[in-house]
A tleap script that builds the chain and sets N, CA, C and O, in Angstrom:
source leaprc.protein.ff14SB
mol = sequence {
  NALA ALA PRO ALA GLU GLU PRO ALA PRO GLU
  MET PRO ALA ALA GLU ALA ALA GLU GLU GLN
  ALA PRO ALA GLY ALA MET ASP GLU GLY ALA
  ILE LEU ALA SER LEU THR GLY ASP ALA GLY
  ALA GLY GLU ARG VAL PHE ARG LYS CYS SER
  ALA CYS HIE MET ILE GLY PRO ASP ALA ARG
  ASN ARG VAL GLY PRO ARG LEU THR GLY VAL
  ILE PHE ARG PRO ALA ALA SER ILE GLU ASP
  PHE ARG TYR SER ARG ALA MET GLN ALA MET
  GLY GLU GLN GLY LEU VAL TRP THR PRO GLU
  VAL LEU PHE GLU TYR LEU GLU ARG PRO ARG
  ASP TYR VAL LYS GLY THR SER MET ALA PHE
  ALA GLY LEU ARG LYS PRO GLU ASP ARG HIE
  ASP VAL ILE ALA PHE LEU ALA SER PHE CGLU
}
set mol.1.N position { -25.445 34.226 38.867 }
set mol.1.CA position { -24.218 33.461 38.929 }
set mol.1.C position { -24.118 32.603 37.679 }
set mol.1.O position { -25.114 32.087 37.172 }
set mol.2.N position { -22.881 32.463 37.192 }
set mol.2.CA position { -22.625 31.650 35.997 }
set mol.2.C position { -22.745 30.180 36.362 }
set mol.2.O position { -22.370 29.777 37.463 }
set mol.3.N position { -23.273 29.367 35.430 }
set mol.3.CA position { -23.379 27.942 35.720 }
set mol.3.C position { -21.988 27.327 35.881 }
set mol.3.O position { -21.038 27.717 35.201 }
set mol.4.N position { -21.890 26.380 36.776 }
set mol.4.CA position { -20.614 25.709 37.021 }
set mol.4.C position { -20.272 24.852 35.807 }
set mol.4.O position { -21.132 24.185 35.232 }
set mol.5.N position { -18.991 24.887 35.432 }
set mol.5.CA position { -18.553 24.064 34.303 }
set mol.5.C position { -18.415 22.630 34.762 }
set mol.5.O position { -17.950 22.345 35.866 }
set mol.6.N position { -18.834 21.731 33.880 }
set mol.6.CA position { -18.656 20.319 34.197 }
set mol.6.C position { -17.215 19.943 33.898 }
set mol.6.O position { -16.646 20.411 32.912 }
set mol.7.N position { -16.615 19.103 34.736 }
set mol.7.CA position { -15.235 18.713 34.465 }
set mol.7.C position { -15.160 17.925 33.157 }
set mol.7.O position { -16.070 17.171 32.812 }
set mol.8.N position { -14.060 18.121 32.446 }
set mol.8.CA position { -13.851 17.392 31.187 }
set mol.8.C position { -13.699 15.915 31.493 }
set mol.8.O position { -13.118 15.552 32.516 }
set mol.9.N position { -14.210 15.062 30.625 }
set mol.9.CA position { -14.040 13.630 30.853 }
set mol.9.C position { -12.554 13.262 30.822 }
set mol.9.O position { -11.763 13.881 30.110 }
set mol.10.N position { -12.200 12.267 31.590 }
set mol.10.CA position { -10.814 11.803 31.673 }
set mol.10.C position { -10.398 11.234 30.315 }
set mol.10.O position { -11.090 10.380 29.760 }
set mol.11.N position { -9.270 11.703 29.783 }
set mol.11.CA position { -8.776 11.236 28.494 }
set mol.11.C position { -7.703 10.182 28.730 }
set mol.11.O position { -6.828 10.379 29.572 }
set mol.12.N position { -7.751 9.063 28.002 }
set mol.12.CA position { -6.692 8.066 28.145 }
set mol.12.C position { -5.321 8.698 27.884 }
set mol.12.O position { -5.198 9.613 27.069 }
set mol.13.N position { -4.306 8.210 28.574 }
set mol.13.CA position { -2.954 8.780 28.484 }
set mol.13.C position { -2.430 8.791 27.056 }
set mol.13.O position { -1.810 9.770 26.643 }
set mol.14.N position { -2.660 7.734 26.296 }
set mol.14.CA position { -2.143 7.670 24.929 }
set mol.14.C position { -2.765 8.770 24.072 }
set mol.14.O position { -2.074 9.411 23.280 }
set mol.15.N position { -4.089 8.991 24.234 }
set mol.15.CA position { -4.745 10.052 23.471 }
set mol.15.C position { -4.232 11.414 23.891 }
set mol.15.O position { -4.039 12.293 23.050 }
set mol.16.N position { -4.010 11.597 25.173 }
set mol.16.CA position { -3.498 12.878 25.665 }
set mol.16.C position { -2.114 13.147 25.096 }
set mol.16.O position { -1.821 14.276 24.705 }
set mol.17.N position { -1.267 12.142 25.042 }
set mol.17.CA position { 0.087 12.307 24.507 }
set mol.17.C position { 0.029 12.676 23.029 }
set mol.17.O position { 0.776 13.538 22.567 }
set mol.18.N position { -0.875 12.009 22.282 }
set mol.18.CA position { -0.992 12.308 20.859 }
set mol.18.C position { -1.519 13.712 20.634 }
set mol.18.O position { -1.125 14.388 19.684 }
set mol.19.N position { -2.426 14.156 21.525 }
set mol.19.CA position { -3.012 15.479 21.368 }
set mol.19.C position { -1.975 16.569 21.612 }
set mol.19.O position { -2.026 17.620 20.973 }
set mol.20.N position { -1.027 16.336 22.532 }
set mol.20.CA position { -0.017 17.330 22.866 }
set mol.20.C position { 1.119 17.355 21.860 }
set mol.20.O position { 1.702 18.414 21.629 }
set mol.21.N position { 1.451 16.231 21.260 }
set mol.21.CA position { 2.569 16.160 20.325 }
set mol.21.C position { 2.050 16.309 18.906 }
set mol.21.O position { 0.936 15.882 18.600 }
set mol.22.N position { 2.856 16.915 18.035 }
set mol.22.CA position { 2.451 16.989 16.639 }
set mol.22.C position { 2.319 15.587 16.048 }
set mol.22.O position { 2.944 14.643 16.532 }
set mol.23.N position { 1.517 15.459 15.020 }
set mol.23.CA position { 1.322 14.152 14.389 }
set mol.23.C position { 2.657 13.564 13.980 }
set mol.23.O position { 3.501 14.257 13.411 }
set mol.24.N position { 2.851 12.279 14.269 }
set mol.24.CA position { 4.078 11.585 13.889 }
set mol.24.C position { 5.242 11.831 14.822 }
set mol.24.O position { 6.332 11.308 14.589 }
set mol.25.N position { 5.044 12.615 15.877 }
set mol.25.CA position { 6.161 12.941 16.751 }
set mol.25.C position { 6.080 12.200 18.084 }
set mol.25.O position { 6.735 12.593 19.049 }
set mol.26.N position { 5.288 11.140 18.146 }
set mol.26.CA position { 5.170 10.392 19.391 }
set mol.26.C position { 6.527 9.813 19.769 }
set mol.26.O position { 7.251 9.316 18.906 }
set mol.27.N position { 6.868 9.871 21.009 }
set mol.27.CA position { 8.131 9.401 21.536 }
set mol.27.C position { 8.374 7.939 21.166 }
set mol.27.O position { 7.487 7.102 21.335 }
set mol.28.N position { 9.583 7.624 20.659 }
set mol.28.CA position { 9.907 6.246 20.274 }
set mol.28.C position { 9.724 5.294 21.449 }
set mol.28.O position { 9.242 4.177 21.263 }
set mol.29.N position { 10.097 5.713 22.652 }
set mol.29.CA position { 9.929 4.865 23.831 }
set mol.29.C position { 8.472 4.542 24.089 }
set mol.29.O position { 8.138 3.416 24.458 }
set mol.30.N position { 7.601 5.524 23.897 }
set mol.30.CA position { 6.166 5.289 24.092 }
set mol.30.C position { 5.630 4.319 23.043 }
set mol.30.O position { 4.781 3.477 23.334 }
set mol.31.N position { 6.134 4.449 21.831 }
set mol.31.CA position { 5.702 3.531 20.773 }
set mol.31.C position { 6.139 2.114 21.122 }
set mol.31.O position { 5.349 1.177 21.018 }
set mol.32.N position { 7.386 1.954 21.533 }
set mol.32.CA position { 7.879 0.626 21.886 }
set mol.32.C position { 7.112 0.057 23.068 }
set mol.32.O position { 6.821 -1.139 23.101 }
set mol.33.N position { 6.782 0.902 24.038 }
set mol.33.CA position { 6.040 0.444 25.212 }
set mol.33.C position { 4.633 -0.015 24.838 }
set mol.33.O position { 4.029 -0.821 25.545 }
set mol.34.N position { 4.116 0.500 23.725 }
set mol.34.CA position { 2.755 0.144 23.321 }
set mol.34.C position { 2.697 -1.120 22.458 }
set mol.34.O position { 1.612 -1.538 22.056 }
set mol.35.N position { 3.838 -1.727 22.171 }
set mol.35.CA position { 3.831 -2.942 21.351 }
set mol.35.C position { 3.022 -4.030 22.050 }
set mol.35.O position { 3.116 -4.208 23.264 }
set mol.36.N position { 2.231 -4.749 21.269 }
set mol.36.CA position { 1.339 -5.746 21.849 }
set mol.36.C position { 1.877 -7.163 21.760 }
set mol.36.O position { 1.288 -8.082 22.328 }
set mol.37.N position { 2.980 -7.355 21.060 }
set mol.37.CA position { 3.495 -8.701 20.864 }
set mol.37.C position { 4.222 -9.253 22.070 }
set mol.37.O position { 4.544 -8.528 23.011 }
set mol.38.N position { 4.474 -10.547 22.023 }
set mol.38.CA position { 5.199 -11.288 23.051 }
set mol.38.C position { 6.589 -11.592 22.497 }
set mol.38.O position { 6.726 -12.383 21.564 }
set mol.39.N position { 7.622 -10.964 23.069 }
set mol.39.CA position { 8.987 -11.129 22.561 }
set mol.39.C position { 9.448 -12.584 22.642 }
set mol.39.O position { 10.189 -13.036 21.769 }
set mol.40.N position { 9.028 -13.325 23.665 }
set mol.40.CA position { 9.397 -14.735 23.781 }
set mol.40.C position { 8.825 -15.554 22.633 }
set mol.40.O position { 9.518 -16.387 22.048 }
set mol.41.N position { 7.569 -15.315 22.319 }
set mol.41.CA position { 6.955 -15.996 21.177 }
set mol.41.C position { 7.602 -15.512 19.877 }
set mol.41.O position { 7.761 -16.283 18.930 }
set mol.42.N position { 7.972 -14.237 19.838 }
set mol.42.CA position { 8.631 -13.669 18.664 }
set mol.42.C position { 9.986 -14.290 18.398 }
set mol.42.O position { 10.406 -14.405 17.247 }
set mol.43.N position { 10.671 -14.690 19.455 }
set mol.43.CA position { 11.965 -15.369 19.278 }
set mol.43.C position { 11.760 -16.679 18.505 }
set mol.43.O position { 12.569 -17.037 17.649 }
set mol.44.N position { 10.684 -17.378 18.815 }
set mol.44.CA position { 10.384 -18.617 18.089 }
set mol.44.C position { 10.023 -18.322 16.628 }
set mol.44.O position { 10.455 -19.039 15.725 }
set mol.45.N position { 9.238 -17.278 16.397 }
set mol.45.CA position { 8.869 -16.893 15.030 }
set mol.45.C position { 10.120 -16.483 14.255 }
set mol.45.O position { 10.232 -16.758 13.060 }
set mol.46.N position { 11.059 -15.826 14.934 }
set mol.46.CA position { 12.280 -15.337 14.282 }
set mol.46.C position { 13.128 -16.473 13.707 }
set mol.46.O position { 13.963 -16.235 12.834 }
set mol.47.N position { 12.930 -17.678 14.176 }
set mol.47.CA position { 13.692 -18.808 13.626 }
set mol.47.C position { 13.495 -18.917 12.121 }
set mol.47.O position { 14.395 -19.360 11.407 }
set mol.48.N position { 12.314 -18.511 11.631 }
set mol.48.CA position { 12.056 -18.509 10.186 }
set mol.48.C position { 12.948 -17.490 9.480 }
set mol.48.O position { 13.256 -17.642 8.298 }
set mol.49.N position { 13.353 -16.470 10.195 }
set mol.49.CA position { 14.156 -15.380 9.628 }
set mol.49.C position { 15.657 -15.656 9.747 }
set mol.49.O position { 16.461 -15.102 8.998 }
set mol.50.N position { 16.017 -16.513 10.691 }
set mol.50.CA position { 17.428 -16.682 11.049 }
set mol.50.C position { 18.272 -17.388 9.990 }
set mol.50.O position { 19.497 -17.413 10.108 }
set mol.51.N position { 17.657 -17.953 8.972 }
set mol.51.CA position { 18.452 -18.518 7.882 }
set mol.51.C position { 19.190 -17.409 7.128 }
set mol.51.O position { 20.255 -17.640 6.556 }
set mol.52.N position { 18.616 -16.210 7.134 }
set mol.52.CA position { 19.201 -15.092 6.386 }
set mol.52.C position { 19.627 -13.913 7.257 }
set mol.52.O position { 20.482 -13.128 6.849 }
set mol.53.N position { 19.048 -13.775 8.449 }
set mol.53.CA position { 19.301 -12.610 9.300 }
set mol.53.C position { 19.839 -13.034 10.665 }
set mol.53.O position { 19.495 -14.095 11.186 }
set mol.54.N position { 20.689 -12.181 11.226 }
set mol.54.CA position { 21.162 -12.362 12.598 }
set mol.54.C position { 20.703 -11.157 13.412 }
set mol.54.O position { 20.442 -10.082 12.873 }
set mol.55.N position { 20.613 -11.366 14.724 }
set mol.55.CA position { 20.259 -10.276 15.638 }
set mol.55.C position { 21.018 -10.491 16.935 }
set mol.55.O position { 21.281 -11.629 17.324 }
set mol.56.N position { 21.369 -9.408 17.603 }
set mol.56.CA position { 22.087 -9.491 18.867 }
set mol.56.C position { 23.412 -8.750 18.785 }
set mol.56.O position { 23.778 -8.229 17.731 }
set mol.57.N position { 24.129 -8.706 19.903 }
set mol.57.CA position { 25.357 -7.908 19.960 }
set mol.57.C position { 26.455 -8.385 18.998 }
set mol.57.O position { 27.286 -7.579 18.578 }
set mol.58.N position { 26.475 -9.651 18.647 }
set mol.58.CA position { 27.506 -10.177 17.746 }
set mol.58.C position { 26.975 -10.435 16.340 }
set mol.58.O position { 27.617 -11.131 15.554 }
set mol.59.N position { 25.820 -9.887 16.020 }
set mol.59.CA position { 25.187 -10.144 14.726 }
set mol.59.C position { 26.030 -9.600 13.584 }
set mol.59.O position { 26.660 -8.547 13.685 }
set mol.60.N position { 26.018 -10.366 12.485 }
set mol.60.CA position { 26.691 -9.969 11.254 }
set mol.60.C position { 25.671 -10.016 10.122 }
set mol.60.O position { 24.606 -10.622 10.244 }
set mol.61.N position { 26.018 -9.371 9.037 }
set mol.61.CA position { 25.201 -9.490 7.837 }
set mol.61.C position { 25.393 -10.885 7.269 }
set mol.61.O position { 26.481 -11.458 7.329 }
set mol.62.N position { 24.327 -11.408 6.725 }
set mol.62.CA position { 24.378 -12.697 6.034 }
set mol.62.C position { 23.774 -12.459 4.653 }
set mol.62.O position { 24.112 -11.475 3.995 }
set mol.63.N position { 22.904 -13.327 4.216 }
set mol.63.CA position { 22.179 -13.097 2.971 }
set mol.63.C position { 21.342 -11.824 3.134 }
set mol.63.O position { 21.192 -11.043 2.194 }
set mol.64.N position { 20.802 -11.629 4.338 }
set mol.64.CA position { 20.064 -10.416 4.681 }
set mol.64.C position { 20.867 -9.606 5.693 }
set mol.64.O position { 21.796 -10.130 6.307 }
set mol.65.N position { 20.517 -8.330 5.873 }
set mol.65.CA position { 21.261 -7.489 6.820 }
set mol.65.C position { 20.991 -7.893 8.269 }
set mol.65.O position { 19.956 -8.482 8.581 }
set mol.66.N position { 21.932 -7.568 9.138 }
set mol.66.CA position { 21.733 -7.803 10.569 }
set mol.66.C position { 20.550 -6.940 11.022 }
set mol.66.O position { 20.339 -5.840 10.511 }
set mol.67.N position { 19.790 -7.453 11.983 }
set mol.67.CA position { 18.562 -6.773 12.393 }
set mol.67.C position { 18.646 -6.129 13.770 }
set mol.67.O position { 17.649 -5.598 14.260 }
set mol.68.N position { 19.805 -6.166 14.398 }
set mol.68.CA position { 19.975 -5.470 15.670 }
set mol.68.C position { 19.732 -3.980 15.438 }
set mol.68.O position { 20.350 -3.377 14.560 }
set mol.69.N position { 18.841 -3.391 16.216 }
set mol.69.CA position { 18.550 -1.962 16.084 }
set mol.69.C position { 17.704 -1.593 14.881 }
set mol.69.O position { 17.698 -0.433 14.469 }
set mol.70.N position { 16.995 -2.544 14.312 }
set mol.70.CA position { 16.211 -2.264 13.105 }
set mol.70.C position { 15.029 -1.340 13.376 }
set mol.70.O position { 14.643 -0.565 12.502 }
set mol.71.N position { 14.452 -1.410 14.567 }
set mol.71.CA position { 13.287 -0.571 14.854 }
set mol.71.C position { 13.717 0.902 14.846 }
set mol.71.O position { 14.643 1.289 15.559 }
set mol.72.N position { 13.041 1.707 14.039 }
set mol.72.CA position { 13.274 3.138 13.821 }
set mol.72.C position { 14.528 3.421 12.988 }
set mol.72.O position { 14.970 4.568 12.916 }
set mol.73.N position { 15.105 2.393 12.360 }
set mol.73.CA position { 16.262 2.603 11.481 }
set mol.73.C position { 15.740 2.882 10.066 }
set mol.73.O position { 14.779 2.255 9.620 }
set mol.74.N position { 16.374 3.822 9.370 }
set mol.74.CA position { 15.993 4.052 7.975 }
set mol.74.C position { 16.274 2.803 7.136 }
set mol.74.O position { 17.249 2.092 7.381 }
set mol.75.N position { 15.434 2.545 6.166 }
set mol.75.CA position { 15.618 1.393 5.278 }
set mol.75.C position { 16.916 1.541 4.496 }
set mol.75.O position { 17.320 2.648 4.142 }
set mol.76.N position { 17.559 0.418 4.234 }
set mol.76.CA position { 18.779 0.352 3.419 }
set mol.76.C position { 19.903 1.232 3.965 }
set mol.76.O position { 20.619 1.877 3.199 }
set mol.77.N position { 20.054 1.258 5.290 }
set mol.77.CA position { 21.024 2.185 5.881 }
set mol.77.C position { 22.263 1.525 6.491 }
set mol.77.O position { 23.120 2.230 7.025 }
set mol.78.N position { 22.381 0.215 6.431 }
set mol.78.CA position { 23.602 -0.422 6.929 }
set mol.78.C position { 24.624 -0.338 5.806 }
set mol.78.O position { 24.438 -0.927 4.742 }
set mol.79.N position { 25.691 0.391 6.046 }
set mol.79.CA position { 26.653 0.700 4.997 }
set mol.79.C position { 27.374 -0.521 4.432 }
set mol.79.O position { 27.727 -0.535 3.253 }
set mol.80.N position { 27.595 -1.537 5.247 }
set mol.80.CA position { 28.360 -2.684 4.750 }
set mol.80.C position { 27.469 -3.824 4.248 }
set mol.80.O position { 27.897 -4.977 4.215 }
set mol.81.N position { 26.232 -3.502 3.858 }
set mol.81.CA position { 25.338 -4.499 3.276 }
set mol.81.C position { 24.896 -4.023 1.896 }
set mol.81.O position { 24.621 -2.839 1.701 }
set mol.82.N position { 24.831 -4.937 0.951 }
set mol.82.CA position { 24.418 -4.596 -0.411 }
set mol.82.C position { 22.921 -4.868 -0.573 }
set mol.82.O position { 22.498 -6.019 -0.688 }
set mol.83.N position { 22.139 -3.813 -0.582 }
set mol.83.CA position { 20.685 -3.898 -0.706 }
set mol.83.C position { 20.272 -3.942 -2.177 }
set mol.83.O position { 21.024 -3.531 -3.060 }
set mol.84.N position { 19.067 -4.445 -2.419 }
set mol.84.CA position { 18.499 -4.399 -3.766 }
set mol.84.C position { 18.252 -2.941 -4.142 }
set mol.84.O position { 18.138 -2.073 -3.277 }
set mol.85.N position { 18.172 -2.689 -5.439 }
set mol.85.CA position { 17.875 -1.321 -5.892 }
set mol.85.C position { 16.524 -0.863 -5.353 }
set mol.85.O position { 16.347 0.305 -5.005 }
set mol.86.N position { 15.569 -1.798 -5.287 }
set mol.86.CA position { 14.227 -1.451 -4.793 }
set mol.86.C position { 14.294 -0.987 -3.339 }
set mol.86.O position { 13.655 -0.002 -2.970 }
set mol.87.N position { 15.063 -1.692 -2.520 }
set mol.87.CA position { 15.169 -1.302 -1.100 }
set mol.87.C position { 15.958 0.001 -0.961 }
set mol.87.O position { 15.629 0.832 -0.114 }
set mol.88.N position { 16.985 0.186 -1.775 }
set mol.88.CA position { 17.727 1.451 -1.750 }
set mol.88.C position { 16.801 2.609 -2.085 }
set mol.88.O position { 16.859 3.661 -1.448 }
set mol.89.N position { 15.951 2.419 -3.080 }
set mol.89.CA position { 15.006 3.471 -3.466 }
set mol.89.C position { 14.045 3.788 -2.321 }
set mol.89.O position { 13.725 4.953 -2.083 }
set mol.90.N position { 13.583 2.753 -1.612 }
set mol.90.CA position { 12.684 2.987 -0.474 }
set mol.90.C position { 13.405 3.787 0.617 }
set mol.90.O position { 12.816 4.683 1.222 }
set mol.91.N position { 14.660 3.467 0.862 }
set mol.91.CA position { 15.442 4.230 1.839 }
set mol.91.C position { 15.606 5.676 1.412 }
set mol.91.O position { 15.486 6.588 2.230 }
set mol.92.N position { 15.877 5.885 0.141 }
set mol.92.CA position { 16.037 7.247 -0.382 }
set mol.92.C position { 14.727 8.026 -0.304 }
set mol.92.O position { 14.736 9.252 -0.195 }
set mol.93.N position { 13.605 7.319 -0.360 }
set mol.93.CA position { 12.295 7.968 -0.260 }
set mol.93.C position { 11.890 8.224 1.192 }
set mol.93.O position { 10.836 8.805 1.451 }
set mol.94.N position { 12.735 7.786 2.145 }
set mol.94.CA position { 12.474 8.084 3.548 }
set mol.94.C position { 11.809 6.984 4.357 }
set mol.94.O position { 11.342 7.241 5.466 }
set mol.95.N position { 11.753 5.762 3.832 }
set mol.95.CA position { 11.153 4.668 4.594 }
set mol.95.C position { 11.949 4.413 5.868 }
set mol.95.O position { 13.170 4.266 5.827 }
set mol.96.N position { 11.253 4.360 6.992 }
set mol.96.CA position { 11.840 4.063 8.300 }
set mol.96.C position { 11.112 2.854 8.858 }
set mol.96.O position { 9.890 2.754 8.752 }
set mol.97.N position { 11.862 1.933 9.455 }
set mol.97.CA position { 11.284 0.695 9.983 }
set mol.97.C position { 10.627 0.930 11.343 }
set mol.97.O position { 11.152 0.516 12.376 }
set mol.98.N position { 9.498 1.584 11.329 }
set mol.98.CA position { 8.699 1.728 12.550 }
set mol.98.C position { 7.982 0.401 12.780 }
set mol.98.O position { 7.895 -0.411 11.859 }
set mol.99.N position { 7.466 0.159 13.986 }
set mol.99.CA position { 6.693 -1.070 14.200 }
set mol.99.C position { 5.524 -1.207 13.225 }
set mol.99.O position { 5.228 -2.307 12.759 }
set mol.100.N position { 4.864 -0.096 12.920 }
set mol.100.CA position { 3.718 -0.143 12.010 }
set mol.100.C position { 4.147 -0.529 10.599 }
set mol.100.O position { 3.483 -1.332 9.945 }
set mol.101.N position { 5.255 0.040 10.130 }
set mol.101.CA position { 5.763 -0.269 8.791 }
set mol.101.C position { 6.207 -1.728 8.742 }
set mol.101.O position { 5.893 -2.436 7.785 }
set mol.102.N position { 6.931 -2.184 9.757 }
set mol.102.CA position { 7.362 -3.579 9.789 }
set mol.102.C position { 6.169 -4.528 9.782 }
set mol.102.O position { 6.208 -5.573 9.132 }
set mol.103.N position { 5.113 -4.167 10.502 }
set mol.103.CA position { 3.915 -5.006 10.552 }
set mol.103.C position { 3.355 -5.217 9.142 }
set mol.103.O position { 3.008 -6.337 8.766 }
set mol.104.N position { 3.272 -4.146 8.378 }
set mol.104.CA position { 2.768 -4.251 7.007 }
set mol.104.C position { 3.758 -4.988 6.110 }
set mol.104.O position { 3.368 -5.870 5.346 }
set mol.105.N position { 5.037 -4.629 6.202 }
set mol.105.CA position { 6.074 -5.226 5.366 }
set mol.105.C position { 6.169 -6.738 5.571 }
set mol.105.O position { 6.255 -7.499 4.607 }
set mol.106.N position { 6.152 -7.159 6.817 }
set mol.106.CA position { 6.355 -8.576 7.116 }
set mol.106.C position { 5.197 -9.462 6.670 }
set mol.106.O position { 5.354 -10.681 6.593 }
set mol.107.N position { 4.053 -8.884 6.378 }
set mol.107.CA position { 2.947 -9.699 5.883 }
set mol.107.C position { 3.268 -10.250 4.491 }
set mol.107.O position { 3.061 -11.434 4.225 }
set mol.108.N position { 3.765 -9.402 3.621 }
set mol.108.CA position { 4.137 -9.794 2.247 }
set mol.108.C position { 5.260 -8.871 1.777 }
set mol.108.O position { 4.996 -7.888 1.085 }
set mol.109.N position { 6.499 -9.168 2.139 }
set mol.109.CA position { 7.617 -8.273 1.803 }
set mol.109.C position { 7.721 -7.923 0.320 }
set mol.109.O position { 8.003 -6.775 -0.023 }
set mol.110.N position { 7.499 -8.887 -0.553 }
set mol.110.CA position { 7.655 -8.632 -1.996 }
set mol.110.C position { 6.534 -7.762 -2.554 }
set mol.110.O position { 6.709 -7.121 -3.590 }
set mol.111.N position { 5.392 -7.731 -1.882 }
set mol.111.CA position { 4.321 -6.821 -2.297 }
set mol.111.C position { 4.587 -5.410 -1.770 }
set mol.111.O position { 4.268 -4.423 -2.432 }
set mol.112.N position { 5.173 -5.323 -0.574 }
set mol.112.CA position { 5.428 -4.015 0.045 }
set mol.112.C position { 6.566 -3.284 -0.657 }
set mol.112.O position { 6.490 -2.077 -0.884 }
set mol.113.N position { 7.628 -4.025 -1.003 }
set mol.113.CA position { 8.771 -3.455 -1.719 }
set mol.113.C position { 8.932 -4.263 -3.008 }
set mol.113.O position { 9.610 -5.290 -3.038 }
set mol.114.N position { 8.302 -3.778 -4.050 }
set mol.114.CA position { 8.377 -4.467 -5.351 }
set mol.114.C position { 9.838 -4.477 -5.810 }
set mol.114.O position { 10.477 -3.429 -5.908 }
set mol.115.N position { 10.352 -5.678 -6.087 }
set mol.115.CA position { 11.729 -5.798 -6.548 }
set mol.115.C position { 12.734 -6.074 -5.447 }
set mol.115.O position { 13.938 -6.100 -5.702 }
set mol.116.N position { 12.256 -6.284 -4.213 }
set mol.116.CA position { 13.174 -6.604 -3.130 }
set mol.116.C position { 13.840 -7.950 -3.407 }
set mol.116.O position { 13.269 -8.803 -4.086 }
set mol.117.N position { 15.030 -8.133 -2.887 }
set mol.117.CA position { 15.699 -9.422 -3.052 }
set mol.117.C position { 15.337 -10.378 -1.920 }
set mol.117.O position { 15.799 -11.519 -1.902 }
set mol.118.N position { 14.510 -9.920 -0.971 }
set mol.118.CA position { 14.090 -10.794 0.119 }
set mol.118.C position { 13.123 -11.848 -0.425 }
set mol.118.O position { 12.052 -11.524 -0.937 }
set mol.119.N position { 13.527 -13.117 -0.302 }
set mol.119.CA position { 12.744 -14.209 -0.878 }
set mol.119.C position { 11.620 -14.686 0.044 }
set mol.119.O position { 10.697 -15.357 -0.418 }
set mol.120.N position { 11.677 -14.359 1.319 }
set mol.120.CA position { 10.696 -14.830 2.297 }
set mol.120.C position { 9.290 -14.370 1.919 }
set mol.120.O position { 9.076 -13.196 1.618 }
set mol.121.N position { 8.338 -15.293 1.936 }
set mol.121.CA position { 6.965 -14.989 1.524 }
set mol.121.C position { 6.240 -14.077 2.504 }
set mol.121.O position { 5.370 -13.308 2.097 }
set mol.122.N position { 6.583 -14.148 3.789 }
set mol.122.CA position { 5.949 -13.289 4.779 }
set mol.122.C position { 5.303 -14.061 5.903 }
set mol.122.O position { 5.237 -15.290 5.885 }
set mol.123.N position { 4.828 -13.316 6.880 }
set mol.123.CA position { 4.143 -13.867 8.048 }
set mol.123.C position { 2.673 -13.476 7.943 }
set mol.123.O position { 2.325 -12.313 8.146 }
set mol.124.N position { 1.824 -14.422 7.633 }
set mol.124.CA position { 0.411 -14.124 7.398 }
set mol.124.C position { -0.352 -13.814 8.682 }
set mol.124.O position { -1.261 -12.984 8.669 }
set mol.125.N position { 0.000 -14.464 9.788 }
set mol.125.CA position { -0.749 -14.278 11.038 }
set mol.125.C position { -0.337 -12.959 11.712 }
set mol.125.O position { 0.844 -12.739 11.980 }
set mol.126.N position { -1.309 -12.091 11.980 }
set mol.126.CA position { -0.993 -10.826 12.650 }
set mol.126.C position { -0.266 -11.026 13.977 }
set mol.126.O position { 0.644 -10.262 14.299 }
set mol.127.N position { -0.656 -12.055 14.763 }
set mol.127.CA position { 0.005 -12.251 16.058 }
set mol.127.C position { 1.477 -12.623 15.877 }
set mol.127.O position { 2.305 -12.240 16.703 }
set mol.128.N position { 1.824 -13.361 14.816 }
set mol.128.CA position { 3.232 -13.673 14.554 }
set mol.128.C position { 4.013 -12.405 14.236 }
set mol.128.O position { 5.152 -12.246 14.677 }
set mol.129.N position { 3.403 -11.503 13.472 }
set mol.129.CA position { 4.077 -10.239 13.141 }
set mol.129.C position { 4.241 -9.381 14.388 }
set mol.129.O position { 5.307 -8.803 14.602 }
set mol.130.N position { 3.205 -9.289 15.213 }
set mol.130.CA position { 3.327 -8.523 16.463 }
set mol.130.C position { 4.440 -9.111 17.333 }
set mol.130.O position { 5.251 -8.375 17.894 }
set mol.131.N position { 4.471 -10.442 17.443 }
set mol.131.CA position { 5.457 -11.097 18.308 }
set mol.131.C position { 6.884 -10.894 17.801 }
set mol.131.O position { 7.778 -10.582 18.588 }
set mol.132.N position { 7.105 -11.065 16.509 }
set mol.132.CA position { 8.468 -10.917 15.994 }
set mol.132.C position { 8.920 -9.458 16.095 }
set mol.132.O position { 10.103 -9.201 16.315 }
set mol.133.N position { 8.020 -8.518 15.941 }
set mol.133.CA position { 8.382 -7.099 16.090 }
set mol.133.C position { 8.759 -6.808 17.545 }
set mol.133.O position { 9.714 -6.072 17.797 }
set mol.134.N position { 8.024 -7.374 18.498 }
set mol.134.CA position { 8.388 -7.210 19.919 }
set mol.134.C position { 9.768 -7.805 20.175 }
set mol.134.O position { 10.559 -7.232 20.924 }
set mol.135.N position { 10.063 -8.953 19.559 }
set mol.135.CA position { 11.391 -9.577 19.691 }
set mol.135.C position { 12.459 -8.669 19.086 }
set mol.135.O position { 13.488 -8.428 19.718 }
set mol.136.N position { 12.237 -8.165 17.883 }
set mol.136.CA position { 13.210 -7.274 17.247 }
set mol.136.C position { 13.452 -6.025 18.093 }
set mol.136.O position { 14.580 -5.542 18.193 }
set mol.137.N position { 12.391 -5.512 18.696 }
set mol.137.CA position { 12.497 -4.297 19.509 }
set mol.137.C position { 13.322 -4.516 20.772 }
set mol.137.O position { 13.800 -3.554 21.375 }
set mol.138.N position { 13.491 -5.767 21.175 }
set mol.138.CA position { 14.270 -6.030 22.392 }
set mol.138.C position { 15.777 -5.964 22.147 }
set mol.138.O position { 16.566 -6.118 23.080 }
set mol.139.N position { 16.179 -5.735 20.890 }
set mol.139.CA position { 17.603 -5.605 20.527 }
set mol.139.C position { 17.829 -4.242 19.912 }
set mol.139.O position { 17.504 -4.013 18.747 }
set mol.140.N position { 18.389 -3.335 20.702 }
set mol.140.CA position { 18.637 -1.961 20.180 }
set mol.140.C position { 19.980 -1.848 19.555 }
set mol.140.O position { 20.347 -0.777 19.071 }
savepdb mol mol.pdb
quit
């Protein structure tokens, strides 16, 4: 008789989903559900951004573009906003504002996009970046 096969160890759901989907094709909803930030705390962090950006159903462009629906939006894609040449180039190269990209960008925007017109120095604390991204994600 053939030896009995041992059952495969239980794989965490996130790993199983990644294994079944091609790389980079993870469902946007699953990505948003995996965000670790606190949207309430992110609302407080966003006050630093609100001098230049608006978010919500009545948001308008100001010095910076409106941020409603920014998660998974291609960079430099709001037609009625005038972006820097550097940001336009990033959009043309395919930059998309995923949570991971925003996390890196928000640490030091001027280092991430050389030549951006965004004057904000960035959010140094990782928890502040996680929180503000969770807040941004709550506005589609």
